[in-house]
C-alpha positions as CSV (number, residue, x, y, z in Angstrom):
1,M,211.5,-85.1,126.8
2,A,209.7,-85.9,130.1
3,K,210.2,-82.2,131.1
4,Q,208.5,-81.0,127.9
5,D,205.5,-83.4,128.5
6,D,205.1,-82.0,132.1
7,T,205.1,-78.4,130.8
8,S,202.4,-79.2,128.2
9,A,200.3,-81.0,130.9
10,I,200.5,-77.9,133.2
11,E,199.5,-75.5,130.4
12,A,196.6,-77.8,129.5
13,A,195.4,-77.9,133.1
14,E,195.7,-74.1,133.4
15,A,193.7,-73.6,130.2
16,A,191.0,-76.0,131.4
17,Q,190.8,-74.1,134.8
18,L,190.4,-70.7,133.0
19,E,187.6,-72.2,130.9
20,V,185.8,-73.5,134.0
21,E,186.1,-70.1,135.7
22,A,184.7,-68.4,132.7
23,V,181.7,-70.8,132.6
24,E,181.1,-70.2,136.4
25,A,181.2,-66.4,135.9
26,E,178.7,-66.5,133.1
27,T,176.5,-68.8,135.2
28,E,176.6,-66.3,138.1
29,K,175.7,-63.4,135.8
30,L,172.7,-65.3,134.4
31,D,171.6,-66.2,137.9
32,A,171.8,-62.5,139.0
33,T,169.8,-61.4,136.0
34,S,167.2,-64.1,136.7
35,D,166.9,-63.0,140.3
36,S,166.4,-59.3,139.4
37,N,163.6,-60.1,137.0
38,H,161.9,-62.6,139.3
39,V,158.6,-61.4,140.7
40,A,157.3,-63.2,143.7
41,K,153.7,-64.1,144.4
42,A,153.8,-62.1,147.7
43,G,156.1,-60.0,149.8
44,K,158.4,-57.2,148.8
45,R,159.1,-58.6,145.4
46,S,155.5,-59.2,144.4
47,A,154.0,-57.2,141.4
48,K,151.8,-55.2,143.7
49,A,154.6,-54.3,146.1
50,L,156.9,-53.3,143.2
51,K,154.2,-51.1,141.7
52,E,153.6,-49.4,145.0
53,A,157.3,-48.8,145.4
54,E,157.5,-47.2,142.0
55,E,154.5,-44.9,142.7
56,L,156.0,-43.9,146.0
57,Q,159.3,-43.0,144.4
58,A,157.5,-41.0,141.7
59,K,155.5,-39.2,144.4
60,E,158.6,-38.2,146.3
61,E,160.2,-36.9,143.1
62,R,157.1,-34.8,142.4
63,K,157.3,-33.3,145.9
64,I,160.9,-32.4,145.4
65,E,160.0,-30.7,142.0
66,D,157.1,-28.8,143.6
67,A,159.3,-27.6,146.4
68,E,161.9,-26.4,143.9
69,E,159.1,-24.6,141.9
70,A,157.7,-23.0,145.0
71,E,161.1,-21.5,145.9
72,K,161.3,-19.7,142.5
73,P,160.2,-16.0,142.8
74,K,156.7,-15.4,141.5
75,Q,156.0,-12.7,138.9
76,K,153.5,-10.1,139.9
77,A,150.3,-10.3,138.0
78,N,149.0,-7.0,136.6
79,P,145.5,-6.1,138.0
80,T,142.6,-6.7,135.6
81,R,141.5,-3.5,133.9
82,T,137.9,-2.6,133.6
83,R,136.0,-2.8,130.3
84,L,136.1,1.0,130.0
85,E,139.8,1.1,130.6
86,R,140.4,-1.4,127.8
87,Q,138.6,0.8,125.3
88,G,140.3,3.4,123.1
89,K,141.0,7.0,124.1
90,K,138.2,8.4,121.9
91,F,135.6,6.0,123.4
92,R,136.8,6.8,126.9
93,D,136.4,10.6,126.2
94,A,132.9,10.0,124.8
95,A,131.9,7.9,127.8
96,K,132.7,10.7,130.1
97,L,129.7,12.6,128.7
98,V,127.3,9.8,129.8
99,E,126.2,9.5,133.4
100,A,126.0,5.7,134.0
101,D,123.3,5.9,136.7
102,K,121.0,8.3,134.9
103,A,117.9,7.3,132.9
104,Y,117.7,9.9,130.1
105,T,114.6,11.0,128.3
106,L,114.4,9.9,124.6
107,K,115.1,13.4,123.4
108,E,118.2,13.7,125.7
109,A,119.4,10.2,124.7
110,I,119.2,11.0,121.0
111,E,121.1,14.2,121.3
112,L,123.7,12.5,123.5
113,A,124.1,9.6,121.1
114,Q,125.0,12.0,118.3
115,K,127.6,13.8,120.5
116,T,129.2,10.6,121.7
117,S,129.8,8.9,118.3
118,P,133.7,8.4,118.4
119,V,134.1,7.5,114.7
120,K,134.7,9.7,111.6
121,F,132.2,7.9,109.4
122,D,128.4,8.3,109.5
123,A,127.6,5.9,112.3
124,S,124.3,4.0,112.7
125,V,122.1,4.7,115.7
126,E,121.0,1.5,117.4
127,V,118.3,0.8,120.0
128,H,118.3,-2.2,122.3
129,V,115.1,-3.1,124.2
130,N,115.2,-5.8,126.9
131,L,111.8,-7.3,127.2
132,S,110.3,-9.6,129.9
133,V,109.6,-12.4,127.4
134,D,110.8,-16.0,127.0
135,P,111.5,-16.7,123.3
136,R,111.2,-20.4,123.9
137,H,107.4,-19.9,124.0
138,A,105.9,-19.4,120.6
139,D,103.6,-16.6,121.6
140,Q,106.5,-14.7,123.2
141,N,109.0,-15.1,120.3
142,I,108.3,-11.5,119.2
143,R,109.0,-10.7,115.6
144,D,107.8,-8.0,113.3
145,N,108.7,-5.7,110.3
146,L,107.9,-2.1,109.7
147,V,108.8,0.8,107.4
148,L,110.9,3.4,109.2
149,P,109.3,6.9,108.5
150,A,112.7,8.5,107.8
151,G,114.3,5.4,106.2
152,T,117.4,3.6,107.3
153,G,120.0,5.7,105.7
154,R,121.4,2.7,103.8
155,D,121.4,2.0,100.1
156,I,119.5,-1.2,100.0
157,K,120.1,-3.6,97.1
158,V,116.9,-5.6,96.4
159,A,116.7,-8.8,94.4
160,V,113.5,-10.3,93.0
161,F,113.2,-14.0,92.4
162,D,110.6,-13.8,89.7
163,D,110.6,-13.3,86.0
164,E,108.1,-10.4,86.0
165,K,109.8,-7.1,85.7
166,V,109.5,-4.9,88.7
167,E,110.5,-1.2,88.9
168,G,113.2,-0.4,91.5
169,A,114.6,-4.0,91.7
170,D,118.4,-4.1,91.4
171,I,118.6,-7.8,90.4
172,Q,115.7,-9.9,89.1
173,G,115.0,-13.0,87.2
174,V,114.7,-16.7,88.3
175,E,117.4,-18.0,86.0
176,E,119.9,-15.1,86.7
177,L,119.5,-15.4,90.5
178,T,119.7,-19.3,90.4
179,K,123.0,-19.2,88.6
180,A,124.4,-16.6,91.1
181,L,123.2,-18.6,94.1
182,E,124.7,-21.8,92.7
183,K,128.1,-20.0,92.6
184,G,127.5,-18.8,96.1
185,E,127.1,-15.2,95.0
186,M,124.6,-13.1,97.1
187,N,125.1,-9.5,96.1
188,F,122.0,-8.2,97.6
189,D,120.6,-7.1,101.0
190,I,117.0,-8.3,100.6
191,L,115.6,-11.1,98.5
192,I,111.9,-11.0,97.5
193,A,110.0,-13.9,96.0
194,T,106.5,-14.9,95.0
195,P,104.8,-17.9,96.7
196,A,104.9,-19.8,93.4
197,Q,108.7,-19.5,93.1
198,M,109.5,-20.4,96.7
199,P,110.0,-24.2,96.0
200,K,112.9,-23.3,93.7
201,L,114.6,-21.5,96.5
202,G,114.4,-24.5,98.9
203,K,117.8,-25.9,97.9
204,F,119.5,-22.6,98.8
205,A,117.9,-22.3,102.2
206,R,121.1,-23.4,104.0
207,A,123.0,-20.7,102.4
208,L,120.4,-17.9,102.6
209,G,119.0,-18.7,106.0
210,P,122.0,-18.0,108.2
211,R,122.5,-14.7,106.5
212,G,118.9,-13.6,107.0
213,L,118.2,-13.5,103.3
214,M,115.7,-16.3,102.9
215,P,112.3,-14.9,101.9
216,N,109.7,-15.2,104.6
217,P,106.0,-14.2,104.7
218,K,106.4,-12.8,108.2
219,S,109.0,-10.4,107.0
220,G,107.0,-9.4,103.9
221,T,109.5,-10.8,101.5
222,V,107.2,-13.6,100.2
223,T,104.3,-11.8,98.6
224,T,102.2,-11.6,95.4
225,D,102.5,-7.8,95.4
226,V,106.2,-7.7,94.6
227,A,106.2,-4.1,93.5
228,K,104.9,-2.9,96.9
229,A,107.5,-5.1,98.7
230,V,110.3,-3.5,96.6
231,R,109.1,0.0,97.3
232,E,108.9,-0.6,101.0
233,A,112.3,-2.3,101.1
234,K,113.8,0.7,99.3
235,A,111.9,3.1,101.6
236,G,113.4,1.6,104.8
237,R,111.6,-1.6,105.8
238,V,113.3,-3.3,108.7
239,E,112.7,-6.5,110.5
240,Y,113.4,-7.2,114.2
241,R,113.2,-10.3,116.4
242,V,114.0,-10.9,120.0
243,D,117.3,-12.8,120.6
244,S,117.6,-15.8,122.9
245,T,117.7,-13.5,125.9
246,G,114.6,-11.5,125.0
247,I,116.4,-8.4,123.7
248,V,115.4,-6.5,120.5
249,H,118.4,-5.1,118.6
250,L,117.7,-2.7,115.7
251,A,119.4,0.1,113.8
252,V,117.1,3.1,113.5
253,G,119.0,5.5,111.3
254,K,122.3,7.4,111.0
255,V,123.9,10.1,113.1
256,S,123.5,12.5,110.2
257,F,119.7,12.1,110.3
258,G,119.4,14.7,113.1
259,S,117.2,14.4,116.2
260,A,113.8,14.9,114.5
261,K,114.2,12.0,112.0
262,L,115.7,9.7,114.6
263,D,112.8,10.4,117.0
264,Q,110.3,9.5,114.2
265,N,112.0,6.2,113.6
266,L,112.3,5.4,117.3
267,Q,108.6,6.2,117.9
268,A,107.6,3.8,115.1
269,V,109.8,1.0,116.5
270,F,108.4,1.6,120.1
271,A,104.8,1.5,118.7
272,S,105.5,-1.8,117.0
273,I,107.0,-3.3,120.1
274,R,104.0,-2.1,122.2
275,G,101.6,-3.6,119.7
276,N,103.3,-7.0,119.9
277,K,103.1,-7.4,123.7
278,P,102.0,-11.0,124.3
279,A,98.8,-11.6,126.3
280,S,100.7,-14.1,128.5
281,V,103.1,-11.4,129.8
282,K,101.8,-9.9,132.9
283,G,103.3,-6.9,134.8
284,T,106.4,-5.2,133.5
285,Y,106.9,-5.7,129.8
286,V,110.0,-3.5,129.2
287,K,112.9,-4.1,131.5
288,A,115.5,-1.7,129.9
289,I,116.1,0.5,126.9
290,H,119.5,1.6,125.7
291,L,120.6,3.7,122.8
292,S,124.1,3.8,121.2
293,T,125.9,4.5,118.0
294,T,128.3,2.3,116.1
295,M,131.3,1.8,118.5
296,G,129.8,4.4,120.9
297,P,128.9,4.2,124.6
298,S,125.6,2.9,125.7
299,I,123.0,5.4,127.0
300,N,120.3,4.3,129.4
301,V,116.8,5.5,128.3
302,A,113.9,5.8,130.8
303,I,111.5,2.9,130.5
304,S,108.5,5.3,130.5
305,E,109.6,6.5,127.1
306,L,108.2,3.2,125.6
């Protein structure tokens, strides 16, 4: 009996010892965790020092990554092609007929423009005149309209915002046009209105303005003589205005017009530009003139032609 009691006592002591060891191990684990999370006020375990150590380690890792990237073989970059080389074959062939450094007479430029049109359709002939003006000044913001003697070559669709019937108008009537504009429909090239009807168009200014369709007295589309405005629009009235860099861009006809008609239209445009020279512009008025067709190469025209 005494032997059994001794055995039980030994087992109880061993169990107690194991429990003590388990508690001590858990305590050591908690102490280690507490030490690792402890941030000192100063020294190597301060917040500043730990942050600097992390940044230094990240910097070293980036250096290693950059070195590995530098060791990779680099792909050879293709040389940048010129603007002419990026054009299509037909354009390049047409451009060969134009001498880049030569200033052509107007007659030569017109003939060359017709030869260098690379498209199958009846291309427009455009003139671009660079003027020594600053559009930020009101007196140098050149703007005008004129009727081209040979017309534009386009079938112009004219709308009249007035109830009075006008011969030649494609669309007319205040109510009819108001309904179309409310739906966002603008199936016309020129909109003509009388001064009395202009207030009704005010709410459509944001839609018409960016498209260049808002009637304006300076362009001849706000007038009391609506019939005359319609006739001129159909005959080939055009409007031009210098852009922000002082350049006039204007289509003056079609390739199919032939040299004589294109020359008539260009002379009319040049006369208008000369007549609008601001008094404040001294010295050289025209800096450059270029002629081109739709998608065709640019042809330098002698400044003396204007």
